[in-house]
N, C-alpha and C positions, 0 to 999 in steps of 0.2 A: 751454780748453773753454768752451762756451756753455751757460748755464742760464737759465730764466725765473724772475725774482724778483718775487713779488707781495707788496707791503707794504701791509697793511691798517690801518696806523696813520694817524690823522687822516683826510685826504681819500683816502688810499690811492693806489697807482699800481702798474703792472706794466711791466716792461721786461726785455729780455735783457741779461745781463751776462757778461763774460768773466772766467774764473777760472783760476788755475794748477791743474794736476793735483794731486791729493792733498789738496785743500782740504776740511777737515772742517766740519760744521755749526757747531761752536763758533767756529772761526776766521772763517767767513763772517758769523755773527751779530756778533761783536766788531768786524769791519770796517764792516759796514753799519749797525749799531745801537749805536754806541759809547756813546751816552748812556743806554742802557737796561740792565736786568738780565734775563738769559735767563729767570729764573723768573717774570717778569711777562708772558711771551709764550707763545703756543702756536705751536710751530715744526713745520711738516710738510714732508715731501718726497714729491712725487707723491701728495698727499692723505693720507698716513699719518704718524703721529707717529714720530719717529726719535730715537735717542740722540745725545748731543752729539758722540760720536766717529765718527758716520756719515760716510763719505767720499763727497762729491758726485761725480756722474758726468755726462758729456755728456748734455744734453737733460733733466736733472732739472728739476722745478718746485718751487721753494721758496716756501712761504707763511709769513709772519710776522704773527700777529694778537695785539694786546694783550689780556690777560685782565683787566687793571686799567685803568680809565679815570679819569684825574685829574679831580677835581671831582664825580665820581659819589658818591652817598650809599649 
């Protein structure tokens, strides 16, 4: 299945990615943001906050935005 992934970390980017059916938000985050902790990010699907066990669907729009910026006071 194909979803739109918007990564707002650093310079940010957006791209369509292909996933296996049944992929949860938690699994998607761990694959795409392996260096980060989920609690340091705002994760939304179709502009709405979702739980980590939400199963992604064809055409979903996933946005990952950091809530903690390194070096910020």
